C-alpha positions in Angstrom: 0.0 0.0 0.0 2.8 2.4 0.8 4.3 1.8 -2.7 1.0 2.7 -4.3 0.8 5.9 -2.3 4.3 6.8 -3.2 3.8 6.0 -6.9 0.6 8.1 -7.0 2.4 11.0 -5.3 5.3 10.9 -7.8 2.9 10.7 -10.8 0.9 13.7 -9.6 4.1 15.8 -8.9 5.5 14.9 -12.3 2.4 16.0 -14.2 2.3 19.3 -12.3 5.9 20.1 -13.2 5.0 20.2 -16.9 1.6 21.7 -16.8 2.2 24.2 -19.6 2.6 23.5 -23.3 4.6 25.1 -26.1 2.9 24.4 -29.4 5.2 24.6 -32.5 4.0 26.1 -35.7 4.8 24.7 -39.1 8.5 25.1 -40.1 9.5 25.8 -36.5 12.1 23.3 -35.3 13.1 23.3 -31.6 16.5 21.7 -31.0 16.7 22.0 -27.2 14.5 23.1 -24.4 16.3 24.3 -21.3 19.5 22.5 -22.5 17.8 19.2 -23.2 17.6 17.8 -26.7 14.2 17.7 -28.3 12.8 15.2 -30.8 12.7 17.0 -34.2 9.2 15.6 -34.9 7.5 17.0 -31.8 4.6 19.3 -32.5 4.4 20.5 -28.9 6.5 20.4 -25.8 5.6 20.2 -22.1 7.0 23.2 -20.2 7.0 24.1 -16.5 6.5 27.5 -14.9 9.4 30.0 -14.9 12.2 30.7 -17.3 12.3 28.8 -20.6 15.3 28.8 -22.9 14.9 27.2 -26.3 17.2 26.8 -29.3 15.1 27.0 -32.5 15.4 27.5 -36.2 13.3 28.1 -39.2 13.3 24.9 -41.3 11.1 24.6 -44.4 10.9 22.6 -47.6 9.6 24.5 -50.7 8.8 23.5 -54.2 11.1 25.7 -56.2 9.9 24.3 -59.6 7.7 21.4 -60.7 10.7 19.1 -60.5 12.9 20.8 -57.9 12.6 21.4 -54.1 14.6 23.6 -51.9 15.3 23.5 -48.1 15.3 26.9 -46.4 16.9 27.0 -43.0 17.9 29.8 -40.7 20.8 29.8 -38.3 20.0 28.6 -34.8 18.3 31.2 -32.5 18.1 31.2 -28.7 14.8 32.4 -27.2 14.1 33.1 -23.6 10.7 33.7 -22.0 8.9 33.4 -18.7 6.1 30.8 -18.6 3.1 30.7 -16.3 1.9 27.4 -15.1 -1.0 25.7 -17.0 -0.7 28.1 -20.0 -0.4 27.1 -23.7 2.1 29.0 -25.8 2.4 29.0 -29.6 5.7 29.6 -31.3 5.2 30.2 -35.0 6.4 32.0 -38.2 4.2 33.8 -40.7 3.1 32.0 -43.9 5.4 32.9 -46.8 6.4 31.9 -50.3 9.9 30.8 -51.2 11.4 34.3 -51.8 10.0 35.5 -48.5 11.3 32.4 -46.7 14.8 33.0 -48.0 14.7 36.6 -46.7 13.1 35.4 -43.4 15.9 32.8 -42.9 18.5 35.6 -42.9 16.9 37.3 -39.8 14.2 35.0 -38.4 11.6 36.7 -36.1 9.6 34.0 -34.4 6.2 35.0 -33.0 5.4 33.8 -29.4 1.8 34.1 -28.2 -0.5 32.7 -25.6 -3.4 30.5 -26.7 -5.6 33.6 -26.5 -3.4 35.4 -29.1 -1.7 37.8 -26.7 2.0 38.3 -27.5 4.5 37.0 -25.0 7.5 39.1 -24.2 10.7 37.3 -25.1 14.3 37.9 -26.0 16.0 36.3 -29.0 19.7 36.0 -29.8 21.7 34.4 -32.6 24.3 32.1 -31.2 27.0 34.7 -32.0 25.1 37.5 -30.3 24.6 35.3 -27.2 28.3 34.3 -27.1 29.4 37.9 -27.5 27.0 39.0 -24.7 28.3 36.3 -22.4 31.9 37.0 -23.1 31.4 40.8 -22.5 30.3 40.1 -18.9 33.0 40.4 -16.2 
């Protein structure tokens, strides 16, 4: 009986840690969440309350011609935001054609919103910007 009680308590505490959700839009590829690798095929990620740090990139396949396809990928970006418990967040990019995607990949601007459409304050760095900022600190 004590084992069942302990198991139930552990399961309840585990589900409350990841009560929030980060839904990923089309062409958004999260590589890591708080330093942990993420499956490339995930469409959503469980997140806990507090600071969230994700590495992400724009990654899309376009039909360039009837016979040819083109991958468009951005450099990896690092995004930090504060999450509330039990909230659903959506990380997405605007819909675009191939020419727009090529321009977007040069300087990706991901949109982070709550499920109600309200924009979420966040900070984004390229890997080089983040490294430079970290090295500049004493």
